A tleap script that builds the chain and sets N, CA, C and O, in Angstrom:
source leaprc.protein.ff14SB
mol = sequence {
  NMET ALA LYS LYS GLY SER THR GLU GLN VAL
  GLN VAL THR TRP GLU ASP GLN GLN ASN ILE
  ASN THR PHE SER LYS LEU ASN ILE ARG ARG
  HIE GLU LEU GLU ALA GLN ILE HIE GLY THR
  LYS LYS GLN LEU GLU ASP LEU GLU ASP ALA
  SER ALA GLU LEU MET LEU ALA ASP ASP ASP
  ASP GLY GLU ASP GLY GLY VAL ARG MET LEU
  VAL GLY ALA ALA PHE LEU HIE THR PRO LYS
  ASP ASP ALA GLU SER LYS VAL GLU ALA LEU
  THR GLY GLU ALA GLN THR LEU LEU ALA ALA
  LEU HIE GLU GLU LEU GLY GLY VAL THR SER
  ARG LEU ALA ASP LEU LYS VAL ALA LEU TYR
  ALA ARG LEU GLY SER GLY ASN ILE ASN LEU
  GLU CGLU
}
set mol.1.N position { 38.881 -33.822 17.354 }
set mol.1.CA position { 37.720 -34.619 17.695 }
set mol.1.C position { 36.468 -33.901 17.199 }
set mol.1.O position { 36.175 -32.788 17.635 }
set mol.2.N position { 35.753 -34.515 16.316 }
set mol.2.CA position { 34.548 -33.918 15.741 }
set mol.2.C position { 33.387 -34.087 16.695 }
set mol.2.O position { 33.231 -35.128 17.334 }
set mol.3.N position { 32.589 -33.064 16.779 }
set mol.3.CA position { 31.403 -33.128 17.629 }
set mol.3.C position { 30.352 -33.992 16.969 }
set mol.3.O position { 30.190 -33.982 15.748 }
set mol.4.N position { 29.653 -34.727 17.780 }
set mol.4.CA position { 28.589 -35.574 17.267 }
set mol.4.C position { 27.453 -34.685 16.751 }
set mol.4.O position { 27.031 -33.761 17.446 }
set mol.5.N position { 26.959 -34.952 15.555 }
set mol.5.CA position { 25.847 -34.190 14.990 }
set mol.5.C position { 26.277 -32.869 14.378 }
set mol.5.O position { 25.420 -32.066 14.008 }
set mol.6.N position { 27.598 -32.611 14.257 }
set mol.6.CA position { 28.024 -31.344 13.668 }
set mol.6.C position { 27.704 -31.339 12.171 }
set mol.6.O position { 27.634 -32.384 11.525 }
set mol.7.N position { 27.517 -30.153 11.655 }
set mol.7.CA position { 27.185 -30.039 10.242 }
set mol.7.C position { 28.444 -29.704 9.463 }
set mol.7.O position { 29.386 -29.117 9.996 }
set mol.8.N position { 28.446 -30.078 8.217 }
set mol.8.CA position { 29.576 -29.810 7.330 }
set mol.8.C position { 29.646 -28.310 7.057 }
set mol.8.O position { 28.618 -27.668 6.841 }
set mol.9.N position { 30.834 -27.760 7.066 }
set mol.9.CA position { 31.023 -26.340 6.769 }
set mol.9.C position { 30.869 -26.120 5.273 }
set mol.9.O position { 31.504 -26.800 4.467 }
set mol.10.N position { 30.032 -25.179 4.913 }
set mol.10.CA position { 29.777 -24.875 3.511 }
set mol.10.C position { 30.244 -23.453 3.254 }
set mol.10.O position { 29.978 -22.541 4.036 }
set mol.11.N position { 30.943 -23.285 2.145 }
set mol.11.CA position { 31.400 -21.958 1.747 }
set mol.11.C position { 30.222 -21.182 1.162 }
set mol.11.O position { 29.598 -21.636 0.203 }
set mol.12.N position { 29.915 -20.021 1.729 }
set mol.12.CA position { 28.831 -19.172 1.237 }
set mol.12.C position { 29.416 -18.240 0.183 }
set mol.12.O position { 30.312 -17.444 0.466 }
set mol.13.N position { 28.900 -18.350 -1.022 }
set mol.13.CA position { 29.395 -17.519 -2.116 }
set mol.13.C position { 28.683 -16.172 -2.117 }
set mol.13.O position { 27.720 -15.956 -1.380 }
set mol.14.N position { 29.181 -15.273 -2.963 }
set mol.14.CA position { 28.559 -13.969 -3.108 }
set mol.14.C position { 27.124 -14.132 -3.599 }
set mol.14.O position { 26.225 -13.429 -3.139 }
set mol.15.N position { 26.910 -15.052 -4.525 }
set mol.15.CA position { 25.577 -15.305 -5.063 }
set mol.15.C position { 24.641 -15.836 -3.968 }
set mol.15.O position { 23.475 -15.447 -3.903 }
set mol.16.N position { 25.155 -16.724 -3.112 }
set mol.16.CA position { 24.352 -17.232 -1.994 }
set mol.16.C position { 23.931 -16.079 -1.078 }
set mol.16.O position { 22.780 -16.001 -0.646 }
set mol.17.N position { 24.877 -15.192 -0.791 }
set mol.17.CA position { 24.569 -14.060 0.086 }
set mol.17.C position { 23.535 -13.144 -0.552 }
set mol.17.O position { 22.666 -12.618 0.144 }
set mol.18.N position { 23.613 -12.947 -1.856 }
set mol.18.CA position { 22.619 -12.130 -2.548 }
set mol.18.C position { 21.238 -12.779 -2.468 }
set mol.18.O position { 20.234 -12.094 -2.278 }
set mol.19.N position { 21.195 -14.105 -2.613 }
set mol.19.CA position { 19.921 -14.828 -2.496 }
set mol.19.C position { 19.364 -14.736 -1.083 }
set mol.19.O position { 18.155 -14.593 -0.901 }
set mol.20.N position { 20.228 -14.815 -0.090 }
set mol.20.CA position { 19.792 -14.681 1.304 }
set mol.20.C position { 19.229 -13.280 1.539 }
set mol.20.O position { 18.189 -13.122 2.178 }
set mol.21.N position { 19.918 -12.269 1.020 }
set mol.21.CA position { 19.442 -10.889 1.161 }
set mol.21.C position { 18.096 -10.695 0.460 }
set mol.21.O position { 17.194 -10.053 0.998 }
set mol.22.N position { 17.975 -11.251 -0.732 }
set mol.22.CA position { 16.714 -11.161 -1.476 }
set mol.22.C position { 15.599 -11.856 -0.707 }
set mol.22.O position { 14.487 -11.336 -0.615 }
set mol.23.N position { 15.893 -13.022 -0.159 }
set mol.23.CA position { 14.904 -13.747 0.630 }
set mol.23.C position { 14.440 -12.898 1.814 }
set mol.23.O position { 13.246 -12.819 2.101 }
set mol.24.N position { 15.380 -12.274 2.488 }
set mol.24.CA position { 15.042 -11.435 3.642 }
set mol.24.C position { 14.151 -10.264 3.239 }
set mol.24.O position { 13.157 -9.978 3.907 }
set mol.25.N position { 14.504 -9.587 2.146 }
set mol.25.CA position { 13.701 -8.451 1.671 }
set mol.25.C position { 12.296 -8.893 1.272 }
set mol.25.O position { 11.312 -8.225 1.587 }
set mol.26.N position { 12.214 -10.027 0.575 }
set mol.26.CA position { 10.905 -10.535 0.162 }
set mol.26.C position { 10.064 -10.968 1.356 }
set mol.26.O position { 8.845 -10.796 1.358 }
set mol.27.N position { 10.711 -11.528 2.365 }
set mol.27.CA position { 9.993 -11.948 3.563 }
set mol.27.C position { 9.405 -10.737 4.294 }
set mol.27.O position { 8.278 -10.781 4.787 }
set mol.28.N position { 10.187 -9.660 4.354 }
set mol.28.CA position { 9.684 -8.417 4.957 }
set mol.28.C position { 8.511 -7.881 4.138 }
set mol.28.O position { 7.506 -7.446 4.700 }
set mol.29.N position { 8.639 -7.912 2.817 }
set mol.29.CA position { 7.562 -7.429 1.945 }
set mol.29.C position { 6.311 -8.279 2.119 }
set mol.29.O position { 5.196 -7.759 2.101 }
set mol.30.N position { 6.495 -9.600 2.288 }
set mol.30.CA position { 5.351 -10.495 2.501 }
set mol.30.C position { 4.584 -10.081 3.759 }
set mol.30.O position { 3.354 -10.036 3.759 }
set mol.31.N position { 5.316 -9.784 4.818 }
set mol.31.CA position { 4.661 -9.352 6.061 }
set mol.31.C position { 3.935 -8.021 5.867 }
set mol.31.O position { 2.833 -7.833 6.382 }
set mol.32.N position { 4.550 -7.100 5.125 }
set mol.32.CA position { 3.901 -5.821 4.842 }
set mol.32.C position { 2.614 -6.027 4.048 }
set mol.32.O position { 1.586 -5.421 4.350 }
set mol.33.N position { 2.679 -6.884 3.032 }
set mol.33.CA position { 1.500 -7.157 2.207 }
set mol.33.C position { 0.388 -7.790 3.032 }
set mol.33.O position { -0.779 -7.431 2.880 }
set mol.34.N position { 0.741 -8.724 3.901 }
set mol.34.CA position { -0.273 -9.362 4.748 }
set mol.34.C position { -0.942 -8.333 5.650 }
set mol.34.O position { -2.154 -8.390 5.860 }
set mol.35.N position { -0.164 -7.389 6.185 }
set mol.35.CA position { -0.736 -6.330 7.017 }
set mol.35.C position { -1.640 -5.415 6.197 }
set mol.35.O position { -2.709 -5.021 6.664 }
set mol.36.N position { -1.218 -5.071 4.969 }
set mol.36.CA position { -2.046 -4.233 4.107 }
set mol.36.C position { -3.334 -4.946 3.725 }
set mol.36.O position { -4.398 -4.328 3.678 }
set mol.37.N position { -3.242 -6.237 3.453 }
set mol.37.CA position { -4.443 -7.010 3.111 }
set mol.37.C position { -5.406 -7.012 4.277 }
set mol.37.O position { -6.611 -6.836 4.095 }
set mol.38.N position { -4.882 -7.210 5.477 }
set mol.38.CA position { -5.739 -7.209 6.669 }
set mol.38.C position { -6.425 -5.848 6.828 }
set mol.38.O position { -7.623 -5.786 7.104 }
set mol.39.N position { -5.671 -4.766 6.655 }
set mol.39.CA position { -6.238 -3.420 6.779 }
set mol.39.C position { -7.275 -3.131 5.705 }
set mol.39.O position { -8.296 -2.501 5.980 }
set mol.40.N position { -7.019 -3.586 4.487 }
set mol.40.CA position { -7.956 -3.354 3.388 }
set mol.40.C position { -9.236 -4.155 3.586 }
set mol.40.O position { -10.326 -3.670 3.282 }
set mol.41.N position { -9.109 -5.386 4.098 }
set mol.41.CA position { -10.311 -6.180 4.396 }
set mol.41.C position { -11.143 -5.498 5.471 }
set mol.41.O position { -12.372 -5.496 5.392 }
set mol.42.N position { -10.494 -4.923 6.471 }
set mol.42.CA position { -11.207 -4.196 7.535 }
set mol.42.C position { -11.911 -2.981 6.938 }
set mol.42.O position { -13.055 -2.689 7.287 }
set mol.43.N position { -11.230 -2.276 6.041 }
set mol.43.CA position { -11.834 -1.119 5.385 }
set mol.43.C position { -13.058 -1.542 4.580 }
set mol.43.O position { -14.076 -0.851 4.607 }
set mol.44.N position { -12.979 -2.660 3.866 }
set mol.44.CA position { -14.124 -3.155 3.094 }
set mol.44.C position { -15.299 -3.502 4.010 }
set mol.44.O position { -16.450 -3.214 3.684 }
set mol.45.N position { -15.008 -4.118 5.150 }
set mol.45.CA position { -16.076 -4.427 6.109 }
set mol.45.C position { -16.749 -3.145 6.587 }
set mol.45.O position { -17.974 -3.078 6.684 }
set mol.46.N position { -15.941 -2.129 6.886 }
set mol.46.CA position { -16.490 -0.849 7.337 }
set mol.46.C position { -17.341 -0.199 6.241 }
set mol.46.O position { -18.390 0.380 6.525 }
set mol.47.N position { -16.888 -0.296 5.004 }
set mol.47.CA position { -17.650 0.276 3.896 }
set mol.47.C position { -18.960 -0.484 3.675 }
set mol.47.O position { -19.984 0.121 3.359 }
set mol.48.N position { -18.927 -1.810 3.838 }
set mol.48.CA position { -20.160 -2.592 3.732 }
set mol.48.C position { -21.145 -2.186 4.824 }
set mol.48.O position { -22.346 -2.069 4.578 }
set mol.49.N position { -20.621 -1.973 6.040 }
set mol.49.CA position { -21.484 -1.512 7.143 }
set mol.49.C position { -22.079 -0.144 6.826 }
set mol.49.O position { -23.263 0.090 7.069 }
set mol.50.N position { -21.271 0.751 6.288 }
set mol.50.CA position { -21.752 2.090 5.937 }
set mol.50.C position { -22.810 2.010 4.852 }
set mol.50.O position { -23.811 2.725 4.903 }
set mol.51.N position { -22.595 1.148 3.874 }
set mol.51.CA position { -23.568 0.984 2.799 }
set mol.51.C position { -24.892 0.459 3.343 }
set mol.51.O position { -25.962 0.919 2.944 }
set mol.52.N position { -24.816 -0.500 4.249 }
set mol.52.CA position { -26.034 -1.047 4.856 }
set mol.52.C position { -26.766 0.026 5.658 }
set mol.52.O position { -27.993 0.109 5.615 }
set mol.53.N position { -26.017 0.840 6.385 }
set mol.53.CA position { -26.629 1.921 7.158 }
set mol.53.C position { -27.295 2.940 6.240 }
set mol.53.O position { -28.364 3.462 6.556 }
set mol.54.N position { -26.665 3.220 5.111 }
set mol.54.CA position { -27.259 4.165 4.167 }
set mol.54.C position { -28.549 3.617 3.565 }
set mol.54.O position { -29.499 4.366 3.338 }
set mol.55.N position { -28.582 2.326 3.310 }
set mol.55.CA position { -29.805 1.721 2.769 }
set mol.55.C position { -30.936 1.778 3.784 }
set mol.55.O position { -32.102 1.944 3.425 }
set mol.56.N position { -30.578 1.639 5.057 }
set mol.56.CA position { -31.594 1.665 6.106 }
set mol.56.C position { -32.052 3.076 6.454 }
set mol.56.O position { -33.128 3.267 7.019 }
set mol.57.N position { -31.227 4.059 6.114 }
set mol.57.CA position { -31.557 5.446 6.438 }
set mol.57.C position { -32.782 5.887 5.640 }
set mol.57.O position { -32.921 5.576 4.457 }
set mol.58.N position { -33.644 6.602 6.305 }
set mol.58.CA position { -34.816 7.141 5.619 }
set mol.58.C position { -34.380 8.260 4.686 }
set mol.58.O position { -33.454 9.014 4.984 }
set mol.59.N position { -35.059 8.353 3.561 }
set mol.59.CA position { -34.729 9.407 2.613 }
set mol.59.C position { -35.069 10.790 3.143 }
set mol.59.O position { -34.537 11.787 2.655 }
set mol.60.N position { -35.947 10.862 4.132 }
set mol.60.CA position { -36.343 12.173 4.633 }
set mol.60.C position { -35.690 12.510 5.969 }
set mol.60.O position { -36.189 13.376 6.688 }
set mol.61.N position { -34.559 11.832 6.331 }
set mol.61.CA position { -33.829 12.195 7.549 }
set mol.61.C position { -33.266 13.594 7.400 }
set mol.61.O position { -32.853 13.992 6.311 }
set mol.62.N position { -33.250 14.321 8.463 }
set mol.62.CA position { -32.674 15.661 8.446 }
set mol.62.C position { -33.570 16.647 7.744 }
set mol.62.O position { -34.660 16.313 7.280 }
set mol.63.N position { -33.086 17.871 7.676 }
set mol.63.CA position { -33.894 18.926 7.075 }
set mol.63.C position { -34.010 18.784 5.564 }
set mol.63.O position { -35.069 19.061 5.000 }
set mol.64.N position { -32.935 18.356 4.897 }
set mol.64.CA position { -32.971 18.316 3.441 }
set mol.64.C position { -32.731 16.914 2.883 }
set mol.64.O position { -32.271 16.770 1.750 }
set mol.65.N position { -33.040 15.881 3.666 }
set mol.65.CA position { -32.906 14.509 3.189 }
set mol.65.C position { -31.476 14.020 3.105 }
set mol.65.O position { -31.211 13.047 2.400 }
set mol.66.N position { -30.552 14.651 3.788 }
set mol.66.CA position { -29.148 14.257 3.719 }
set mol.66.C position { -28.729 13.387 4.901 }
set mol.66.O position { -29.523 13.087 5.793 }
set mol.67.N position { -27.493 13.003 4.880 }
set mol.67.CA position { -26.894 12.213 5.951 }
set mol.67.C position { -25.605 12.903 6.374 }
set mol.67.O position { -25.059 13.740 5.656 }
set mol.68.N position { -25.140 12.530 7.550 }
set mol.68.CA position { -23.858 13.055 8.014 }
set mol.68.C position { -22.775 12.080 7.570 }
set mol.68.O position { -22.900 10.866 7.733 }
set mol.69.N position { -21.707 12.645 7.003 }
set mol.69.CA position { -20.612 11.835 6.497 }
set mol.69.C position { -19.311 12.348 7.098 }
set mol.69.O position { -19.044 13.549 7.098 }
set mol.70.N position { -18.502 11.415 7.615 }
set mol.70.CA position { -17.231 11.788 8.212 }
set mol.70.C position { -16.219 12.072 7.113 }
set mol.70.O position { -15.932 11.212 6.281 }
set mol.71.N position { -15.687 13.278 7.118 }
set mol.71.CA position { -14.647 13.683 6.185 }
set mol.71.C position { -13.510 14.239 7.032 }
set mol.71.O position { -13.624 15.313 7.623 }
set mol.72.N position { -12.411 13.491 7.080 }
set mol.72.CA position { -11.311 13.907 7.948 }
set mol.72.C position { -11.733 13.766 9.395 }
set mol.72.O position { -12.034 12.665 9.854 }
set mol.73.N position { -11.757 14.877 10.115 }
set mol.73.CA position { -12.140 14.863 11.519 }
set mol.73.C position { -13.494 15.512 11.747 }
set mol.73.O position { -13.883 15.735 12.893 }
set mol.74.N position { -14.221 15.820 10.680 }
set mol.74.CA position { -15.494 16.522 10.807 }
set mol.74.C position { -16.611 15.761 10.098 }
set mol.74.O position { -16.387 15.066 9.106 }
set mol.75.N position { -17.813 15.912 10.633 }
set mol.75.CA position { -18.999 15.354 9.980 }
set mol.75.C position { -19.615 16.443 9.116 }
set mol.75.O position { -19.862 17.557 9.579 }
set mol.76.N position { -19.859 16.108 7.859 }
set mol.76.CA position { -20.485 17.049 6.943 }
set mol.76.C position { -21.847 16.517 6.546 }
set mol.76.O position { -22.037 15.312 6.380 }
set mol.77.N position { -22.779 17.420 6.399 }
set mol.77.CA position { -24.108 17.059 5.958 }
set mol.77.C position { -24.074 16.984 4.438 }
set mol.77.O position { -23.699 17.944 3.766 }
set mol.78.N position { -24.471 15.825 3.902 }
set mol.78.CA position { -24.411 15.631 2.455 }
set mol.78.C position { -25.653 14.868 1.999 }
set mol.78.O position { -26.228 14.114 2.784 }
set mol.79.N position { -26.073 15.044 0.767 }
set mol.79.CA position { -27.225 14.279 0.272 }
set mol.79.C position { -26.926 12.776 0.312 }
set mol.79.O position { -25.790 12.351 0.100 }
set mol.80.N position { -27.959 11.990 0.585 }
set mol.80.CA position { -27.810 10.540 0.709 }
set mol.80.C position { -27.238 9.930 -0.569 }
set mol.80.O position { -26.391 9.039 -0.501 }
set mol.81.N position { -27.686 10.393 -1.718 }
set mol.81.CA position { -27.183 9.864 -2.991 }
set mol.81.C position { -25.682 10.093 -3.146 }
set mol.81.O position { -24.965 9.220 -3.636 }
set mol.82.N position { -25.207 11.267 -2.728 }
set mol.82.CA position { -23.768 11.558 -2.799 }
set mol.82.C position { -22.986 10.641 -1.867 }
set mol.82.O position { -21.918 10.145 -2.225 }
set mol.83.N position { -23.522 10.418 -0.675 }
set mol.83.CA position { -22.856 9.533 0.281 }
set mol.83.C position { -22.802 8.104 -0.255 }
set mol.83.O position { -21.783 7.427 -0.122 }
set mol.84.N position { -23.901 7.643 -0.863 }
set mol.84.CA position { -23.924 6.288 -1.436 }
set mol.84.C position { -22.914 6.165 -2.575 }
set mol.84.O position { -22.226 5.151 -2.695 }
set mol.85.N position { -22.829 7.191 -3.402 }
set mol.85.CA position { -21.869 7.181 -4.509 }
set mol.85.C position { -20.440 7.137 -3.993 }
set mol.85.O position { -19.598 6.422 -4.535 }
set mol.86.N position { -20.173 7.898 -2.951 }
set mol.86.CA position { -18.830 7.929 -2.367 }
set mol.86.C position { -18.477 6.562 -1.774 }
set mol.86.O position { -17.365 6.071 -1.966 }
set mol.87.N position { -19.413 5.954 -1.060 }
set mol.87.CA position { -19.167 4.631 -0.472 }
set mol.87.C position { -18.927 3.597 -1.571 }
set mol.87.O position { -18.039 2.753 -1.446 }
set mol.88.N position { -19.710 3.660 -2.643 }
set mol.88.CA position { -19.520 2.726 -3.765 }
set mol.88.C position { -18.147 2.916 -4.411 }
set mol.88.O position { -17.468 1.943 -4.737 }
set mol.89.N position { -17.745 4.174 -4.593 }
set mol.89.CA position { -16.445 4.453 -5.201 }
set mol.89.C position { -15.315 3.945 -4.310 }
set mol.89.O position { -14.364 3.330 -4.793 }
set mol.90.N position { -15.423 4.204 -3.010 }
set mol.90.CA position { -14.400 3.743 -2.072 }
set mol.90.C position { -14.347 2.213 -2.009 }
set mol.90.O position { -13.269 1.630 -1.882 }
set mol.91.N position { -15.500 1.574 -2.098 }
set mol.91.CA position { -15.549 0.110 -2.101 }
set mol.91.C position { -14.854 -0.446 -3.343 }
set mol.91.O position { -14.085 -1.403 -3.253 }
set mol.92.N position { -15.123 0.149 -4.488 }
set mol.92.CA position { -14.471 -0.282 -5.725 }
set mol.92.C position { -12.955 -0.129 -5.656 }
set mol.92.O position { -12.210 -1.014 -6.076 }
set mol.93.N position { -12.511 1.006 -5.121 }
set mol.93.CA position { -11.071 1.239 -4.986 }
set mol.93.C position { -10.442 0.214 -4.044 }
set mol.93.O position { -9.366 -0.314 -4.323 }
set mol.94.N position { -11.114 -0.064 -2.935 }
set mol.94.CA position { -10.586 -1.020 -1.962 }
set mol.94.C position { -10.540 -2.432 -2.542 }
set mol.94.O position { -9.593 -3.177 -2.289 }
set mol.95.N position { -11.556 -2.802 -3.317 }
set mol.95.CA position { -11.566 -4.132 -3.935 }
set mol.95.C position { -10.450 -4.264 -4.966 }
set mol.95.O position { -9.810 -5.312 -5.058 }
set mol.96.N position { -10.216 -3.213 -5.736 }
set mol.96.CA position { -9.129 -3.214 -6.716 }
set mol.96.C position { -7.781 -3.327 -6.010 }
set mol.96.O position { -6.915 -4.092 -6.435 }
set mol.97.N position { -7.608 -2.566 -4.935 }
set mol.97.CA position { -6.374 -2.620 -4.163 }
set mol.97.C position { -6.165 -4.011 -3.568 }
set mol.97.O position { -5.058 -4.547 -3.602 }
set mol.98.N position { -7.230 -4.586 -3.025 }
set mol.98.CA position { -7.133 -5.914 -2.421 }
set mol.98.C position { -6.714 -6.956 -3.452 }
set mol.98.O position { -5.883 -7.816 -3.161 }
set mol.99.N position { -7.281 -6.886 -4.649 }
set mol.99.CA position { -6.905 -7.827 -5.712 }
set mol.99.C position { -5.429 -7.654 -6.089 }
set mol.99.O position { -4.722 -8.642 -6.289 }
set mol.100.N position { -4.968 -6.419 -6.184 }
set mol.100.CA position { -3.567 -6.164 -6.520 }
set mol.100.C position { -2.639 -6.663 -5.416 }
set mol.100.O position { -1.583 -7.228 -5.699 }
set mol.101.N position { -3.029 -6.458 -4.164 }
set mol.101.CA position { -2.216 -6.926 -3.042 }
set mol.101.C position { -2.129 -8.446 -3.025 }
set mol.101.O position { -1.060 -9.006 -2.782 }
set mol.102.N position { -3.253 -9.119 -3.285 }
set mol.102.CA position { -3.239 -10.584 -3.333 }
set mol.102.C position { -2.356 -11.086 -4.475 }
set mol.102.O position { -1.635 -12.072 -4.323 }
set mol.103.N position { -2.418 -10.406 -5.607 }
set mol.103.CA position { -1.597 -10.802 -6.753 }
set mol.103.C position { -0.110 -10.645 -6.424 }
set mol.103.O position { 0.692 -11.535 -6.707 }
set mol.104.N position { 0.249 -9.509 -5.826 }
set mol.104.CA position { 1.647 -9.292 -5.464 }
set mol.104.C position { 2.095 -10.290 -4.404 }
set mol.104.O position { 3.214 -10.798 -4.460 }
set mol.105.N position { 1.225 -10.571 -3.438 }
set mol.105.CA position { 1.564 -11.540 -2.398 }
set mol.105.C position { 1.818 -12.919 -2.999 }
set mol.105.O position { 2.729 -13.626 -2.567 }
set mol.106.N position { 1.019 -13.305 -3.991 }
set mol.106.CA position { 1.233 -14.586 -4.659 }
set mol.106.C position { 2.598 -14.653 -5.323 }
set mol.106.O position { 3.282 -15.673 -5.237 }
set mol.107.N position { 2.997 -13.580 -5.982 }
set mol.107.CA position { 4.312 -13.525 -6.620 }
set mol.107.C position { 5.445 -13.587 -5.615 }
set mol.107.O position { 6.432 -14.294 -5.818 }
set mol.108.N position { 5.296 -12.840 -4.527 }
set mol.108.CA position { 6.319 -12.832 -3.480 }
set mol.108.C position { 6.431 -14.212 -2.838 }
set mol.108.O position { 7.535 -14.707 -2.613 }
set mol.109.N position { 5.298 -14.826 -2.546 }
set mol.109.CA position { 5.295 -16.151 -1.920 }
set mol.109.C position { 5.951 -17.183 -2.839 }
set mol.109.O position { 6.709 -18.034 -2.375 }
set mol.110.N position { 5.667 -17.111 -4.117 }
set mol.110.CA position { 6.261 -18.030 -5.091 }
set mol.110.C position { 7.781 -17.847 -5.151 }
set mol.110.O position { 8.536 -18.819 -5.154 }
set mol.111.N position { 8.207 -16.598 -5.200 }
set mol.111.CA position { 9.654 -16.306 -5.251 }
set mol.111.C position { 10.338 -16.761 -3.969 }
set mol.111.O position { 11.450 -17.287 -4.022 }
set mol.112.N position { 9.696 -16.569 -2.816 }
set mol.112.CA position { 10.258 -17.033 -1.549 }
set mol.112.C position { 10.432 -18.553 -1.551 }
set mol.112.O position { 11.452 -19.069 -1.094 }
set mol.113.N position { 9.439 -19.256 -2.064 }
set mol.113.CA position { 9.525 -20.723 -2.108 }
set mol.113.C position { 10.678 -21.159 -3.010 }
set mol.113.O position { 11.414 -22.085 -2.668 }
set mol.114.N position { 10.840 -20.501 -4.154 }
set mol.114.CA position { 11.940 -20.836 -5.057 }
set mol.114.C position { 13.294 -20.597 -4.402 }
set mol.114.O position { 14.193 -21.433 -4.492 }
set mol.115.N position { 13.431 -19.455 -3.747 }
set mol.115.CA position { 14.693 -19.139 -3.077 }
set mol.115.C position { 14.978 -20.108 -1.939 }
set mol.115.O position { 16.119 -20.520 -1.734 }
set mol.116.N position { 13.929 -20.470 -1.198 }
set mol.116.CA position { 14.100 -21.392 -0.086 }
set mol.116.C position { 14.629 -22.739 -0.584 }
set mol.116.O position { 15.549 -23.306 0.005 }
set mol.117.N position { 14.043 -23.247 -1.670 }
set mol.117.CA position { 14.489 -24.521 -2.248 }
set mol.117.C position { 15.948 -24.410 -2.690 }
set mol.117.O position { 16.755 -25.291 -2.397 }
set mol.118.N position { 16.283 -23.334 -3.391 }
set mol.118.CA position { 17.646 -23.160 -3.899 }
set mol.118.C position { 18.652 -23.032 -2.758 }
set mol.118.O position { 19.725 -23.634 -2.803 }
set mol.119.N position { 18.307 -22.250 -1.738 }
set mol.119.CA position { 19.242 -22.046 -0.630 }
set mol.119.C position { 19.414 -23.308 0.211 }
set mol.119.O position { 20.533 -23.630 0.611 }
set mol.120.N position { 18.344 -24.014 0.480 }
set mol.120.CA position { 18.471 -25.262 1.237 }
set mol.120.C position { 19.250 -26.298 0.432 }
set mol.120.O position { 20.034 -27.056 1.003 }
set mol.121.N position { 19.046 -26.342 -0.885 }
set mol.121.CA position { 19.775 -27.289 -1.727 }
set mol.121.C position { 21.276 -26.960 -1.727 }
set mol.121.O position { 22.115 -27.859 -1.684 }
set mol.122.N position { 21.593 -25.691 -1.775 }
set mol.122.CA position { 22.990 -25.258 -1.844 }
set mol.122.C position { 23.685 -25.329 -0.484 }
set mol.122.O position { 24.820 -25.796 -0.389 }
set mol.123.N position { 23.000 -24.863 0.578 }
set mol.123.CA position { 23.651 -24.724 1.878 }
set mol.123.C position { 23.271 -25.809 2.876 }
set mol.123.O position { 23.966 -26.003 3.873 }
set mol.124.N position { 22.190 -26.507 2.623 }
set mol.124.CA position { 21.745 -27.539 3.553 }
set mol.124.C position { 20.929 -26.948 4.691 }
set mol.124.O position { 21.152 -25.812 5.109 }
set mol.125.N position { 19.986 -27.731 5.183 }
set mol.125.CA position { 19.088 -27.223 6.225 }
set mol.125.C position { 19.787 -27.053 7.570 }
set mol.125.O position { 19.286 -26.334 8.434 }
set mol.126.N position { 20.922 -27.693 7.758 }
set mol.126.CA position { 21.655 -27.536 9.013 }
set mol.126.C position { 22.481 -26.275 9.067 }
set mol.126.O position { 22.903 -25.857 10.146 }
set mol.127.N position { 22.720 -25.660 7.927 }
set mol.127.CA position { 23.565 -24.479 7.869 }
set mol.127.C position { 22.800 -23.167 7.744 }
set mol.127.O position { 23.362 -22.089 7.941 }
set mol.128.N position { 21.531 -23.265 7.419 }
set mol.128.CA position { 20.729 -22.053 7.248 }
set mol.128.C position { 19.298 -22.362 7.678 }
set mol.128.O position { 18.781 -23.450 7.426 }
set mol.129.N position { 18.674 -21.392 8.326 }
set mol.129.CA position { 17.284 -21.550 8.755 }
set mol.129.C position { 16.470 -20.432 8.137 }
set mol.129.O position { 16.659 -19.259 8.458 }
set mol.130.N position { 15.566 -20.803 7.253 }
set mol.130.CA position { 14.742 -19.814 6.550 }
set mol.130.C position { 13.286 -19.881 7.024 }
set mol.130.O position { 12.400 -19.327 6.373 }
set mol.131.N position { 13.040 -20.534 8.117 }
set mol.131.CA position { 11.684 -20.646 8.656 }
set mol.131.C position { 11.410 -19.496 9.603 }
set mol.131.O position { 12.334 -18.901 10.159 }
set mol.132.N position { 10.139 -19.185 9.784 }
set mol.132.CA position { 9.738 -18.093 10.686 }
set mol.132.C position { 10.012 -18.496 12.113 }
set mol.132.O position { 9.747 -17.723 13.033 }
savepdb mol mol.pdb
quit
């Protein structure tokens, strides 16, 4: 006696299993990339805030016109121009990283969509769930 609403049994091939494994790895990578993008955006916001603070800082603050800059766990006194250069360099690096992360995320997302279509076509939506 067949159960009402039962799904047809589909034989999962070695290739299907490899695609499922690839999908899983790419899905994990997608989550990692999204977390890195979020962290990099936060870093860019912090750098923009630092840049704004440096612009507002008077050139004659402190004894020698410098600012305090956090390096590791310590604040170091450094000339304002050096601090501005460092913030600009860090901003450029973060923007480059963010662009690379977005590019990789686009590739991963595209590959996930392709695998999802192929796996659902082969195994059917009743036999496999690839949704979050």
